[in-house]
C-alpha positions as CSV (number, residue, x, y, z in Angstrom):
1,M,-20.8,9.3,0.4
2,T,-17.7,10.2,-1.6
3,A,-13.8,11.1,-1.0
4,F,-13.7,14.5,-2.5
5,P,-11.5,16.7,-1.1
6,D,-11.1,20.3,-0.9
7,E,-8.5,21.5,-3.2
8,N,-6.9,24.6,-1.0
9,E,-6.9,22.4,2.6
10,D,-7.4,19.3,4.6
11,T,-9.5,16.5,4.4
12,L,-10.1,15.4,8.0
13,Y,-12.2,12.0,7.7
14,L,-11.6,9.9,11.1
15,T,-9.5,9.8,14.2
16,R,-8.3,7.4,16.9
17,G,-6.6,8.2,19.6
18,T,-3.3,10.0,17.8
19,C,-3.9,8.3,14.3
20,V,-5.5,11.1,11.7
21,C,-7.2,9.4,8.1
22,W,-7.4,12.3,5.9
23,I,-7.2,14.0,2.8
24,P,-4.4,16.4,1.2
25,K,-5.5,19.5,-0.6
26,Y,-4.6,19.0,-3.9
27,I,-3.7,20.5,-7.4
28,A,-5.4,19.4,-11.1
29,S,-4.0,17.8,-13.7
30,P,-2.9,20.7,-17.0
31,R,-4.2,18.1,-19.0
32,P,-7.2,19.5,-20.8
33,S,-10.0,16.8,-20.7
34,S,-8.2,14.9,-17.2
35,L,-10.8,14.2,-14.3
36,S,-7.1,13.3,-12.4
37,R,-5.0,15.2,-9.0
38,Q,-2.3,15.0,-7.8
39,Y,-2.0,15.4,-3.9
40,M,0.4,16.8,-1.8
41,L,2.6,15.9,0.1
42,C,5.7,16.2,-0.3
43,L,7.5,18.7,1.3
44,D,11.2,18.0,-0.5
45,H,12.3,16.5,-3.5
46,A,15.0,14.5,-1.9
47,D,12.3,12.5,-0.4
48,Y,11.3,10.6,-3.1
49,R,12.7,7.1,-3.9
50,P,12.7,4.8,-7.1
51,F,11.0,1.7,-7.1
52,W,10.5,-1.2,-9.2
53,T,8.8,-3.8,-7.6
54,M,5.6,-3.9,-5.1
55,T,5.5,-7.1,-2.6
56,R,2.8,-8.4,-0.5
57,V,3.9,-10.5,2.2
58,V,2.3,-13.2,4.2
59,H,3.1,-15.4,6.9
60,V,3.5,-19.1,5.4
61,D,0.9,-20.9,6.7
62,K,-1.5,-18.1,4.3
63,L,1.5,-18.6,1.9
64,Q,-0.3,-22.4,1.6
65,E,-3.2,-21.6,1.1
66,I,-2.8,-19.2,-1.9
67,M,-1.0,-21.8,-4.0
68,K,-3.8,-23.7,-3.1
69,E,-7.0,-21.0,-4.0
70,G,-5.0,-18.3,-5.2
71,L,-5.4,-14.7,-3.9
72,K,-8.9,-13.8,-2.1
73,P,-9.7,-10.5,-1.6
74,R,-11.8,-9.5,0.9
75,L,-13.3,-6.8,2.8
76,F,-11.9,-3.9,4.5
77,M,-12.3,-2.8,7.9
78,E,-12.8,1.0,9.9
79,S,-10.7,-0.2,12.2
80,E,-7.7,-0.5,9.6
81,L,-8.3,3.7,10.0
82,T,-9.6,3.7,5.8
83,I,-12.0,5.7,4.6
84,L,-12.6,2.9,2.2
85,P,-15.8,1.0,4.4
86,R,-18.0,4.3,4.4
87,I,-16.9,5.2,0.4
88,V,-17.6,1.8,-1.0
89,P,-18.6,-0.5,1.4
90,H,-18.8,-3.5,-0.9
91,L,-15.6,-3.2,-2.6
92,R,-12.9,-6.1,-2.0
93,G,-9.3,-5.7,-2.3
94,L,-5.5,-6.7,-1.5
95,Y,-2.6,-4.5,-0.2
96,F,0.6,-3.9,-1.8
97,G,3.5,-2.5,-0.5
98,I,6.7,-1.5,-1.6
99,P,9.3,-4.2,-0.5
100,E,11.5,-3.1,2.3
101,K,14.8,-3.8,4.1
102,G,15.6,-5.9,7.6
103,H,12.9,-7.2,9.8
104,N,9.4,-7.3,7.7
105,W,6.7,-7.3,10.5
106,Y,4.0,-8.7,7.5
107,G,5.0,-12.4,7.7
108,N,8.6,-13.9,6.8
109,V,7.1,-14.7,2.7
110,S,6.9,-12.0,0.0
111,M,5.3,-12.1,-3.4
112,E,6.3,-9.8,-5.4
113,A,5.7,-8.3,-8.8
114,Q,7.6,-6.1,-11.5
115,F,5.1,-2.7,-10.6
116,K,5.4,-1.6,-14.9
117,K,4.7,-5.1,-15.8
118,F,1.7,-5.1,-13.7
119,L,0.6,-2.0,-15.4
120,K,0.7,-3.1,-18.7
121,A,-1.0,-6.0,-18.4
122,L,-4.3,-5.0,-16.3
123,R,-3.8,-1.2,-16.9
124,P,-5.7,-0.3,-13.4
125,R,-7.5,2.6,-13.0
126,V,-5.4,4.9,-10.2
127,Y,-7.6,6.5,-7.9
128,F,-6.4,8.2,-4.2
129,I,-7.8,7.2,-1.0
130,D,-6.4,8.7,1.7
131,S,-3.5,9.0,4.1
132,V,-3.2,8.3,7.7
133,D,-0.8,9.7,10.2
134,F,0.7,7.9,13.0
135,K,2.2,9.1,16.0
136,V,6.0,9.7,14.0
137,S,4.9,8.1,10.7
138,S,2.5,7.8,7.7
139,L,1.1,5.7,5.0
140,T,-0.8,6.6,1.6
141,R,-3.2,4.6,0.1
142,L,-3.7,4.3,-3.4
143,L,-6.6,2.3,-5.3
144,L,-5.2,0.3,-8.5
145,T,-8.4,-1.2,-10.5
146,T,-10.6,-2.2,-13.5
147,R,-13.6,-1.0,-12.4
148,K,-14.4,2.5,-12.3
149,Y,-15.4,4.4,-9.0
150,D,-15.2,7.9,-10.3
151,N,-18.5,8.6,-8.6
152,Y,-16.4,7.9,-5.2
153,F,-13.2,8.5,-5.5
154,S,-11.2,11.3,-7.2
155,R,-8.3,9.7,-10.6
156,Y,-4.4,10.0,-9.7
157,D,-2.2,12.0,-11.9
158,A,1.3,9.9,-11.4
159,K,3.5,12.0,-13.7
160,I,2.4,15.8,-11.3
161,I,5.2,15.3,-8.8
162,G,4.3,16.0,-5.6
163,G,1.8,12.9,-4.0
164,P,3.2,9.7,-3.2
165,W,3.8,8.1,-6.4
166,Y,5.9,9.9,-8.5
167,R,6.7,8.9,-12.7
168,D,9.3,10.8,-13.9
169,P,9.4,12.0,-17.6
170,D,12.0,9.1,-18.5
171,G,9.1,6.6,-16.9
172,T,11.0,5.8,-13.8
173,D,8.7,5.4,-10.6
174,W,9.7,7.1,-7.5
175,H,7.5,6.6,-4.4
176,L,7.7,9.2,-0.7
177,V,9.5,8.0,2.1
178,N,9.0,11.0,3.8
179,A,5.8,13.1,4.2
180,R,4.0,15.9,5.4
181,R,1.0,15.6,8.0
182,Y,-2.4,16.5,8.2
183,N,-3.0,20.1,8.4
184,S,1.0,21.1,9.2
185,E,4.1,21.5,7.4
186,K,6.1,19.3,9.9
187,R,7.7,15.9,8.6
188,N,7.1,12.7,9.9
189,R,9.6,12.0,12.6
190,I,10.9,8.6,10.6
191,C,9.0,7.8,7.9
192,H,6.0,7.7,4.5
193,R,5.2,4.5,3.4
194,L,2.9,4.0,-0.2
195,E,0.3,0.8,-0.6
196,F,-1.7,0.1,-3.3
197,V,-4.9,-1.2,-2.7
198,L,-5.7,-4.3,-5.9
199,D,-9.7,-4.3,-6.8
200,L,-9.5,-7.1,-9.3
201,K,-10.9,-9.7,-11.2
202,D,-10.4,-13.4,-10.4
203,L,-9.0,-13.9,-13.7
204,Q,-6.5,-11.3,-12.9
205,Y,-5.4,-11.9,-9.3
206,E,-4.6,-15.6,-11.2
207,K,-2.9,-13.1,-13.3
208,L,-1.7,-11.1,-10.7
209,L,0.0,-14.4,-9.1
210,S,1.4,-15.8,-11.9
211,M,3.6,-12.6,-12.1
212,C,4.5,-12.6,-8.3
213,K,8.1,-14.0,-7.6
214,I,8.3,-15.8,-3.9
215,L,10.8,-14.3,-1.9
216,P,12.2,-15.4,1.7
217,A,11.5,-12.0,4.1
218,D,13.3,-11.5,7.1
219,H,10.3,-11.9,10.3
220,T,13.5,-12.9,13.3
221,Q,12.0,-10.4,15.8
222,A,8.5,-11.3,15.7
223,N,8.1,-12.2,18.8
224,T,10.6,-9.7,21.0
225,G,8.0,-7.9,22.0
226,K,9.0,-4.4,20.3
227,P,6.2,-2.3,18.3
228,R,5.8,-3.0,14.1
229,T,7.4,-6.5,15.0
230,C,4.5,-8.9,14.0
231,R,1.4,-7.2,12.3
232,E,-0.9,-10.4,12.6
233,Y,0.1,-11.7,15.7
234,Y,1.5,-8.9,18.1
235,S,-1.5,-7.1,17.4
236,G,-3.8,-8.9,18.9
237,R,-1.0,-10.2,21.2
238,Q,-0.6,-14.0,20.4
239,F,2.9,-15.7,19.8
240,C,3.9,-15.8,16.2
241,P,4.8,-19.5,15.1
242,Y,6.7,-18.1,12.1
243,P,9.2,-15.6,13.8
244,W,12.2,-17.7,11.1
245,S,15.5,-15.6,9.6
246,I,15.8,-15.7,5.5
247,A,17.9,-18.7,5.7
248,R,15.2,-21.1,7.3
249,T,12.4,-19.7,5.1
250,E,14.3,-20.1,2.1
251,R,14.9,-24.3,3.6
252,Y,11.3,-24.4,3.5
253,L,10.5,-22.5,-0.2
254,S,12.4,-24.8,-1.5
255,R,10.7,-27.7,-0.4
256,V,7.2,-26.9,-0.8
257,L,7.4,-24.4,-4.5
258,V,8.6,-27.7,-6.7
Protein backbone atom coordinates (compact mmCIF):
# COMPACT_ATOMS: atom_id res chain seq x y z
CA MET A 1 0.00 0.00 0.00
CA THR A 2 1.20 3.54 -0.77
CA ALA A 3 0.08 7.05 0.13
CA PHE A 4 -0.02 8.75 -3.27
CA PRO A 5 -3.13 10.93 -3.53
CA ASP A 6 -5.16 12.11 -6.48
CA GLU A 7 -4.09 15.43 -7.96
CA ASN A 8 -7.65 16.69 -8.38
CA GLU A 9 -9.54 15.43 -5.34
CA ASP A 10 -9.08 14.52 -1.69
CA THR A 11 -8.28 10.90 -0.84
CA LEU A 12 -10.02 9.25 2.11
CA TYR A 13 -8.06 6.60 4.04
CA LEU A 14 -9.94 5.78 7.22
CA THR A 15 -12.71 6.98 9.52
CA ARG A 16 -13.56 6.50 13.17
CA GLY A 17 -16.74 8.04 14.47
CA THR A 18 -16.73 11.68 13.37
CA CYS A 19 -12.95 11.62 12.72
CA VAL A 20 -11.56 11.37 9.19
CA CYS A 21 -7.99 10.57 8.08
CA TRP A 22 -7.28 11.76 4.54
CA ILE A 23 -4.77 13.21 2.07
CA PRO A 24 -5.56 16.50 0.31
CA LYS A 25 -5.38 17.12 -3.40
CA TYR A 26 -2.08 18.65 -4.45
CA ILE A 27 -0.19 20.73 -6.95
CA ALA A 28 3.18 19.61 -8.29
CA SER A 29 6.35 21.54 -7.60
CA PRO A 30 7.25 23.97 -10.40
CA ARG A 31 10.92 23.10 -10.01
CA PRO A 32 12.25 20.88 -12.83
CA SER A 33 12.89 17.22 -11.91
CA SER A 34 11.42 17.74 -8.43
CA LEU A 35 9.44 14.90 -6.84
CA SER A 36 7.89 17.31 -4.35
CA ARG A 37 4.27 18.39 -4.12
CA GLN A 38 2.21 20.84 -2.12
CA TYR A 39 -1.05 19.82 -0.50
CA MET A 40 -3.85 22.35 -0.59
CA LEU A 41 -5.25 23.02 2.88
CA CYS A 42 -5.09 26.80 3.20
CA LEU A 43 -8.23 28.88 2.66
CA ASP A 44 -6.76 32.22 3.73
CA HIS A 45 -3.09 33.26 3.84
CA ALA A 46 -3.91 35.17 7.04
CA ASP A 47 -4.18 31.74 8.74
CA TYR A 48 -0.39 31.34 8.71
CA ARG A 49 1.67 32.13 11.81
CA PRO A 50 5.49 32.21 12.00
CA PHE A 51 7.35 29.63 14.07
CA TRP A 52 10.98 29.12 15.03
CA THR A 53 10.99 26.03 17.25
CA MET A 54 9.48 22.56 17.47
CA THR A 55 8.75 20.77 20.72
CA ARG A 56 7.95 17.42 22.29
CA VAL A 57 6.05 17.69 25.58
CA VAL A 58 6.06 14.87 28.16
CA HIS A 59 5.36 14.29 31.85
CA VAL A 60 8.23 14.62 34.31
CA ASP A 61 8.56 10.85 34.80
CA LYS A 62 9.10 10.43 31.04
CA LEU A 63 11.76 13.14 31.14
CA GLN A 64 13.66 11.11 33.73
CA GLU A 65 13.60 8.10 31.37
CA ILE A 66 14.77 10.23 28.45
CA MET A 67 17.66 11.66 30.45
CA LYS A 68 18.80 8.13 31.31
CA GLU A 69 18.10 6.29 28.05
CA GLY A 70 17.75 8.98 25.37
CA LEU A 71 14.90 9.53 22.92
CA LYS A 72 13.33 6.19 22.03
CA PRO A 73 11.24 6.01 18.84
CA ARG A 74 8.14 3.82 18.81
CA LEU A 75 5.80 2.12 16.39
CA PHE A 76 2.61 3.93 15.40
CA MET A 77 -0.87 2.52 15.93
CA GLU A 78 -3.90 2.87 13.67
CA SER A 79 -5.84 3.92 16.77
CA GLU A 80 -3.88 7.18 16.51
CA LEU A 81 -5.80 7.88 13.29
CA THR A 82 -2.80 7.75 10.98
CA ILE A 83 -2.05 5.83 7.81
CA LEU A 84 1.54 5.16 8.96
CA PRO A 85 1.00 1.56 10.22
CA ARG A 86 -0.78 0.68 6.96
CA ILE A 87 1.87 2.19 4.68
CA VAL A 88 5.12 1.44 6.56
CA PRO A 89 4.33 -0.92 9.48
CA HIS A 90 7.96 -1.07 10.62
CA LEU A 91 8.48 2.72 10.81
CA ARG A 92 9.37 3.99 14.27
CA GLY A 93 9.39 7.65 15.20
CA LEU A 94 8.48 10.44 17.60
CA TYR A 95 5.98 13.27 17.37
CA PHE A 96 7.12 16.88 17.64
CA GLY A 97 4.83 19.88 17.28
CA ILE A 98 4.65 23.66 17.32
CA PRO A 99 4.82 25.23 20.82
CA GLU A 100 1.42 26.30 22.17
CA LYS A 101 0.52 28.91 24.77
CA GLY A 102 -1.53 28.15 27.86
CA HIS A 103 -2.38 24.70 29.19
CA ASN A 104 -0.54 21.84 27.49
CA TRP A 105 -2.39 18.52 27.42
CA TYR A 106 0.70 16.44 26.60
CA GLY A 107 2.49 17.07 29.91
CA ASN A 108 4.50 19.57 31.90
CA VAL A 109 7.99 19.42 30.36
CA SER A 110 8.77 20.74 26.89
CA MET A 111 11.83 19.64 24.94
CA GLU A 112 12.20 22.50 22.49
CA ALA A 113 14.62 22.64 19.53
CA GLN A 114 15.37 25.37 17.01
CA PHE A 115 13.69 24.21 13.81
CA LYS A 116 16.19 25.65 11.32
CA LYS A 117 19.13 24.37 13.37
CA PHE A 118 17.63 20.88 13.30
CA LEU A 119 17.08 21.00 9.53
CA LYS A 120 20.60 22.30 8.89
CA ALA A 121 22.25 19.70 11.14
CA LEU A 122 20.38 16.59 9.95
CA ARG A 123 19.11 17.63 6.51
CA PRO A 124 16.03 15.36 6.62
CA ARG A 125 13.79 14.51 3.71
CA VAL A 126 10.25 15.79 4.15
CA TYR A 127 7.20 13.69 3.22
CA PHE A 128 3.49 14.38 3.55
CA ILE A 129 1.76 11.74 5.69
CA ASP A 130 -1.89 12.63 6.29
CA SER A 131 -4.48 15.05 7.67
CA VAL A 132 -7.02 14.22 10.35
CA ASP A 133 -10.33 16.02 10.88
CA PHE A 134 -11.77 15.95 14.38
CA LYS A 135 -15.14 17.36 15.38
CA VAL A 136 -14.06 21.03 15.51
CA SER A 137 -10.33 20.96 14.69
CA SER A 138 -7.77 19.16 12.54
CA LEU A 139 -4.10 18.30 12.31
CA THR A 140 -1.62 17.47 9.56
CA ARG A 141 1.47 15.28 9.87
CA LEU A 142 4.75 15.63 7.98
CA LEU A 143 7.50 13.02 8.12
CA LEU A 144 11.03 14.34 8.69
CA THR A 145 13.49 11.51 8.08
CA THR A 146 17.04 10.76 7.05
CA ARG A 147 15.79 7.58 5.38
CA LYS A 148 14.22 7.30 1.93
CA TYR A 149 10.50 6.60 1.56
CA ASP A 150 9.88 7.70 -2.02
CA ASN A 151 8.10 4.40 -2.74
CA TYR A 152 5.59 5.04 0.05
CA PHE A 153 4.99 8.79 0.44
CA SER A 154 5.13 11.97 -1.63
CA ARG A 155 7.87 14.50 -1.02
CA TYR A 156 6.65 17.78 0.49
CA ASP A 157 7.61 21.17 -0.94
CA ALA A 158 7.44 23.82 1.80
CA LYS A 159 8.29 26.60 -0.65
CA ILE A 160 4.82 26.43 -2.23
CA ILE A 161 2.21 28.22 -0.15
CA GLY A 162 -0.98 26.35 0.67
CA GLY A 163 0.09 23.46 2.90
CA PRO A 164 0.55 23.08 6.67
CA TRP A 165 4.15 24.38 6.61
CA TYR A 166 5.32 27.18 4.34
CA ARG A 167 8.81 28.68 4.02
CA ASP A 168 8.68 32.10 2.40
CA PRO A 169 11.37 33.58 0.08
CA ASP A 170 13.02 35.25 3.09
CA GLY A 171 13.43 31.89 4.82
CA THR A 172 10.78 32.43 7.50
CA ASP A 173 8.80 29.33 8.47
CA TRP A 174 5.03 29.52 8.86
CA HIS A 175 2.48 27.00 10.15
CA LEU A 176 -1.22 26.86 9.33
CA VAL A 177 -3.49 27.56 12.31
CA ASN A 178 -6.76 26.88 10.48
CA ALA A 179 -7.50 24.80 7.40
CA ARG A 180 -10.17 23.37 5.18
CA ARG A 181 -11.72 20.01 5.93
CA TYR A 182 -12.08 16.81 3.89
CA ASN A 183 -13.97 17.30 0.60
CA SER A 184 -14.96 20.76 1.73
CA GLU A 185 -14.10 24.44 1.51
CA LYS A 186 -15.30 24.92 5.09
CA ARG A 187 -12.77 25.70 7.81
CA ASN A 188 -12.42 24.29 11.33
CA ARG A 189 -14.46 25.89 14.09
CA ILE A 190 -11.39 25.98 16.33
CA CYS A 191 -7.93 25.34 14.87
CA HIS A 192 -5.47 23.31 12.81
CA ARG A 193 -2.22 21.91 14.22
CA LEU A 194 0.98 20.84 12.49
CA GLU A 195 2.80 17.74 13.73
CA PHE A 196 6.20 16.44 12.66
CA VAL A 197 6.95 12.72 12.79
CA LEU A 198 10.70 12.32 13.26
CA ASP A 199 12.25 9.10 11.96
CA LEU A 200 15.99 9.23 12.68
CA LYS A 201 18.96 7.01 13.44
CA ASP A 202 20.15 6.47 17.03
CA LEU A 203 23.03 8.95 16.87
CA GLN A 204 20.75 11.50 15.24
CA TYR A 205 18.25 11.21 18.10
CA GLU A 206 21.18 11.87 20.45
CA LYS A 207 22.09 14.95 18.45
CA LEU A 208 18.48 16.15 18.50
CA LEU A 209 18.28 15.72 22.28
CA SER A 210 21.46 17.75 22.69
CA MET A 211 19.76 20.57 20.73
CA CYS A 212 16.69 20.59 22.98
CA LYS A 213 16.12 23.17 25.67
CA ILE A 214 14.16 21.76 28.61
CA LEU A 215 11.34 24.12 29.60
CA PRO A 216 8.33 23.90 31.97
CA ALA A 217 4.80 23.71 30.55
CA ASP A 218 1.47 24.42 32.24
CA HIS A 219 -0.40 21.21 33.07
CA THR A 220 -2.62 22.46 35.88
CA GLN A 221 -5.93 21.51 34.25
CA ALA A 222 -4.98 17.84 33.86
CA ASN A 223 -7.53 16.52 36.36
CA THR A 224 -10.40 18.93 35.73
CA GLY A 225 -12.26 16.41 33.56
CA LYS A 226 -12.39 18.81 30.62
CA PRO A 227 -11.49 17.67 27.07
CA ARG A 228 -7.86 17.96 25.95
CA THR A 229 -6.44 18.37 29.45
CA CYS A 230 -4.21 15.28 29.74
CA ARG A 231 -3.68 13.08 26.72
CA GLU A 232 -1.88 10.24 28.50
CA TYR A 233 -4.08 9.86 31.57
CA TYR A 234 -7.46 11.45 30.81
CA SER A 235 -7.78 9.48 27.57
CA GLY A 236 -7.69 6.35 29.74
CA ARG A 237 -9.89 7.96 32.41
CA GLN A 238 -7.05 7.89 34.92
CA PHE A 239 -5.86 10.43 37.48
CA CYS A 240 -2.82 12.39 36.29
CA PRO A 241 -0.13 12.41 38.99
CA TYR A 242 1.52 15.55 37.60
CA PRO A 243 -1.06 18.37 37.31
CA TRP A 244 1.69 20.88 37.97
CA SER A 245 1.99 24.60 37.40
CA ILE A 246 4.90 26.13 35.51
CA ALA A 247 6.38 27.33 38.83
CA ARG A 248 6.29 23.86 40.40
CA THR A 249 7.80 22.28 37.29
CA GLU A 250 10.53 24.93 37.28
CA ARG A 251 11.44 24.02 40.85
CA TYR A 252 11.55 20.35 39.90
CA LEU A 253 13.74 20.99 36.85
CA SER A 254 16.14 23.12 38.89
CA ARG A 255 16.79 20.07 41.08
CA VAL A 256 17.12 17.39 38.39
CA LEU A 257 18.87 19.34 35.61
CA VAL A 258 22.20 19.93 37.32
